[in-house]
N, C-alpha and C positions, 0 to 999 in steps of 0.2 A: 504494500500500500504506500502511496506517495503522501507524505505528511509535511505540512507547513509548520515550522516552529516559529512562534511569535514570542520573542524574548522581550521582557520589559520589567520595569520597577512596578508599574501599575499602581501609582501612588496619587490618586486611585485610578482603577480601571474606569473608563468612561465610554459613552456610546460611540465615539470615534474608533476606539479599539475594536468594538464589537462589529461595527459596520465593515471595517477593513477585513477582519477575520471572516465575516460572512461572505464578502465578495471573493476573497481568496479561495474559499472552499467551494463556492457556488459557480464562479465564472472562470476557474482555471482547472488544471488537471489534478489539483490537490484534493485528496479525498477527505482529509480531516485537517483541522488546525489545532495544534497543541500550544497552549499558553505556558511559557516557561517563566515563572516568577523569579526574578533575580534579587537575591538579598542585597547585593551591592554591585552596581555597575562600576567597573574600574575607571570609567571616564566621567563619572558624576560624583558630586558631593553627597555624603550620607546624612548630613545634618537635618534635612527636612523629611527624611524617609520615616514613614510609620514602621512599626515593628513588622517584620516579614510575615508573621502569621496573620496579622490583620489584613495585609495586602493579599495574601493567598486566599483568605476567606472571602474577600470581596470579589476576587476573580471567580472563585467557585460559585458564589451567589449569582454573578452576572451571566455565567455560562451554563448554569444547571439545566436550562430548558432547551439546549441545543445538543443533540447526541453526536453531532459532528465536531464538537469542541471537547477538548480534554485539558485538564490543568495539572501541571507538574511542579513538584517542589524539589526536583533533582539537585538544584544548585544549593539547597539548604544543607546538603550532606557533603559538600565539596569544599576544598580550601577557598578562602576569600582573599582578594576579590576573585570571582569566577570569570573565566574566559570562555567565549563561545566555542572555540575549537576544542577545549577540554570537555565541555558539556556534551558536544556532539560525539566525542569519542566514547563517553559513558553511555549515551543513548544508543549509539550504533552497536555497541557490545550487548546492551540489554535487549534491543529490538532489531536483530539482524535481518528480519523479514521486511523491514520498512526502509523506504528511501526518503531521507530527510532533505528538506529545502528550508532556507532561511527566509522569513518574511520580514522585510525591513522598509522603512520609509526612505524616500529619495534623499532626504537630508543627511542620512548616514553615509552616503557615497562620498561626501566631501572629506570625511576623515576615515573612510574604510581602510585605507592603506596603513593606518596606525593600529588596526586591530591585530591581535596576536595571530600569526600565521594566516594573514588575510588571503594570500594566494592559494593556500591549501583549502580554505573555506570555499573559494570560488571553484577550484578544480574538482574537489570531491563532493561538494554539496550544492553550490549555486544559490542564487538570490532571486526571490520574487519581490519586486520593488513596486511600492505604491507611491503615488505623488504626494509631496508635502509642499507647503508654501515656501516661497523664497527662491533665490537663485540656487540652483543645484548643479553640482558637477555631473557631467554625463560620463558614463563609463561604457566602453565597448568590451564585451566578453561573451562568448557563446553560452555561458551558463548564467547570464544575468537576463532576467525576463521582466520587462516593464509592463505592469498591469494597469489597464485602463480602469480607473475608479474615481469617485468624486474627490475633489480636493477638500479635505476636512481639516479645518484649522481650530481644533479644540485642544487645549493643553491642560494637563493635570495641574500645572502651576496656577493657571487662571482659576480652576475649580477650587484649589486650596485657598487662594487669596480671597475668592468670593465667599467661601464658607467662613473664613476668619472675620470678614466684614459683616457677617450676618445676612448675606444675600442668598438668593435662590439659585439652586443648580438643578432644579426639578427636571428639566428636559436634557440635561447633560449626562445624567447617570441612570443606570438601570434602577428601577424602583427599590429592589432589594438591597442594592448597594447604598442608595440614599438612606434607607431605613437603618442599615447597619451603622453608617456614619453618624446619624442622628442619635441612635440608641447608645452608642459608645462614646458620644461627644468627641469625635475625632476631628482634627484640623481646626478646632476652635481655640 
């Protein structure tokens, strides 16, 4: 089975993530999309991150109604920071029957060369790229597939800031995620 791996902090997961995952599963040759919750992205600061188990739970709540989505905590059990190539090695060993592809936003292409073993990621796995706002570096490679999808400009930073200010994020989050954030008083 061909699986798209959607890595992220998901701090919090929002409807933009869900729309992209749905398009990847529905309009490409990917049969499922697996959300890989990253405890710590090596290229991002951890100071604003919620605890990884809260972020994992929100992804589980947001994706529970779609049997084509799966949520993984594989990086919770790996050295930190975790690197995509190392996670893919673990997943390839655990699931040799699957072919894994990376689902990334086009904004990642500007610094993709800085990723650990970026050439191996391309050669052995490949990228399914969705559009992101702003000027984006174009890359040519036979294993990079640009996917036509809506340009979604929703950021988790905007959501966190809005919540801190007491604003509404009603239509930016899955209702179960919104309830979880409210009940646990997260991001306030």
